[in-house]
C-alpha positions in Angstrom: -25.8 -2.8 -9.4 -23.7 -6.0 -8.6 -20.7 -7.0 -10.4 -20.6 -11.3 -11.9 -18.0 -13.1 -10.9 -16.9 -12.6 -14.3 -16.7 -9.0 -14.2 -14.1 -9.5 -11.3 -12.9 -11.2 -13.4 -11.7 -8.8 -15.5 -10.7 -6.7 -13.7 -8.3 -8.8 -11.6 -6.8 -9.7 -14.8 -6.6 -6.1 -16.0 -4.6 -4.9 -12.8 -2.8 -7.9 -13.7 -2.1 -6.3 -16.8 -1.3 -2.8 -16.3 0.0 -2.3 -13.2 3.1 -4.5 -13.3 3.0 -3.5 -17.0 3.8 0.5 -16.0 5.7 -0.9 -13.7 8.3 -2.7 -16.2 7.7 1.3 -18.3 8.6 3.1 -15.2 12.0 1.2 -15.0 13.2 1.3 -19.1 11.9 4.6 -18.8 14.3 5.3 -15.2 17.1 3.3 -17.1 16.7 5.9 -20.3 17.0 8.8 -18.1 19.8 7.8 -16.2 17.2 8.1 -12.9 13.9 9.2 -11.3 12.1 11.8 -12.9 8.9 13.4 -11.2 6.6 12.3 -14.4 7.5 8.4 -13.5 7.6 7.9 -10.6 3.7 9.4 -10.4 3.0 6.5 -12.8 5.4 4.2 -10.5 3.5 5.3 -8.0 0.3 4.5 -9.2 1.4 0.9 -10.4 2.4 0.3 -6.2 -0.7 1.0 -4.9 -2.4 -1.1 -6.8 -0.6 -4.6 -6.1 -1.6 -5.1 -3.3 -5.1 -5.1 -4.1 -3.7 -6.6 -6.9 -2.0 -10.1 -5.2 -5.1 -10.6 -3.2 -7.0 -10.9 -6.4 -5.4 -13.8 -8.1 -4.7 -15.5 -4.4 -8.6 -15.3 -4.7 -8.6 -16.6 -7.9 -6.8 -19.9 -6.9 -7.9 -20.2 -3.2 -10.0 -23.3 -3.8 -6.3 -25.0 -5.0 -3.0 -22.5 -3.8 -3.4 -23.4 0.1 -2.6 -20.9 3.3 1.0 -20.9 1.3 -0.2 -18.7 -1.4 -2.6 -16.4 0.8 1.0 -15.6 3.6 2.8 -14.9 0.3 0.2 -12.7 -1.9 0.0 -11.1 1.5 3.6 -10.3 1.7 4.6 -9.6 -1.7 1.1 -6.9 -1.7 2.3 -5.9 1.4 5.8 -4.6 0.3 4.6 -2.1 -2.5 2.5 -0.5 0.6 6.4 0.5 1.6 7.3 1.3 -1.5 4.6 3.0 -2.9 5.6 5.0 0.6 9.5 4.9 -0.8 8.1 6.3 -3.9 6.7 9.5 -2.7 9.6 9.4 -0.6 11.5 10.1 -3.5 9.4 13.0 -5.0 8.7 15.1 -1.5 12.4 14.7 -1.1 13.8 14.9 -4.6 15.6 11.9 -5.0 17.2 11.9 -8.0 18.3 7.6 -8.7 17.4 4.4 -7.1 21.0 3.8 -5.5 20.4 7.1 -3.4 16.9 6.4 -2.8 18.7 2.3 -1.1 20.8 4.4 0.7 18.8 6.7 2.5 16.5 4.4 3.5 18.8 1.1 4.3 18.3 -1.7 6.5 13.8 -0.8 6.4 14.5 -0.4 2.5 16.3 -4.1 2.1 13.7 -5.2 4.7 10.8 -4.9 2.4 12.4 -6.2 -0.1 13.6 -9.5 1.9 9.6 -10.1 2.0 8.8 -9.0 -1.0 11.5 -11.9 -2.2 10.0 -14.2 0.5 6.0 -13.2 -0.3 7.1 -13.6 -3.8 8.5 -17.5 -3.7 5.9 -18.5 -1.7 3.2 -16.8 -3.7 5.0 -17.6 -6.9 5.3 -21.7 -5.4 1.4 -22.1 -4.7 0.4 -20.5 -7.7 3.3 -23.4 -9.9 1.7 -26.2 -8.0 -2.2 -24.9 -8.2 -2.6 -25.2 -11.5 -4.3 -22.9 -12.2 -2.7 -20.2 -14.3 -0.6 -21.5 -17.7 2.6 -22.7 -15.9 4.7 -20.5 -17.9 3.3 -17.8 -16.1 4.5 -18.5 -12.4 8.1 -20.2 -12.8 8.7 -16.3 -14.6 7.2 -14.5 -11.7 9.8 -17.1 -9.9 12.3 -16.6 -12.1 12.8 -12.7 -11.6 11.7 -12.9 -8.0 15.0 -15.4 -7.4 17.5 -13.2 -10.1 16.4 -10.0 -7.6 18.3 -12.3 -4.7 20.5 -12.9 -6.2 22.1 -9.8 -8.3 21.4 -7.8 -4.7 23.5 -10.2 -2.9 26.1 -10.3 -5.8 25.9 -5.7 -5.1 24.6 -6.6 -9.3 24.2 -2.7 -11.1 20.2 -2.1 -10.7 20.1 -2.4 -14.5 20.1 -6.0 -14.1 17.5 -5.4 -10.6 15.1 -4.2 -13.7 15.2 -7.4 -15.9 14.3 -9.1 -12.9 11.6 -6.4 -12.2 10.9 -6.9 -15.7 10.1 -11.2 -15.6 8.3 -10.3 -11.9 5.7 -8.2 -13.8 5.6 -10.6 -17.3 4.4 -13.7 -14.8 1.6 -11.5 -13.2 0.9 -10.1 -17.0 0.6 -13.2 -18.4 -2.0 -14.0 -15.2 -3.8 -10.7 -15.9 -4.6 -12.1 -19.5 -5.1 -16.0 -19.2 -7.8 -14.3 -16.9 -9.4 -11.3 -19.5 -9.3 -14.6 -21.5 -11.9 -16.6 -19.1 -9.9 -19.2 -19.4 -10.5 -19.8 -15.5 -14.0 -20.1 -13.9 -14.8 -18.5 -10.5 -16.9 -20.5 -8.0 -19.6 -19.3 -5.7 -19.8 -21.6 -3.7 -15.9 -21.3 -2.3 
């Protein structure tokens, strides 16, 4: 059984809606509960483990227009989530109670992967904006979230504000996913 281009496009779109949507919900659950819970961390893990594949898929649907910057950005952003998925498992096994404690324990390695996410996100968002495959608002909102996360990290803002940056990034990805699910772009067999 072969998968059609349209089915692949829908699958990427569903992933771009579901994984970032679940991530946002887990951030909200964490904020409301004042820390981590086992259920919230497992849901977060599932959202994070999809992110690398999602980013490669979003690159692939733009491949003819997004260029090398988009490829590098999608790979860096996705790779950072491989590490973040690991940190979620770490929080589960070590019974870490909240984000601040997790960051304290993982220190510079966590910060380095956060920087990779930001650099990759800026590269992917800028290349996606330039490619003009998705509605313009989607990479703009995605980039706003990435930049907000960077600024809030530099000023050591409370975790609640970081959640806003994550929500904006996720909203941009969800918008791209919705566009794919609706079938608004055509994938080429020849590229």
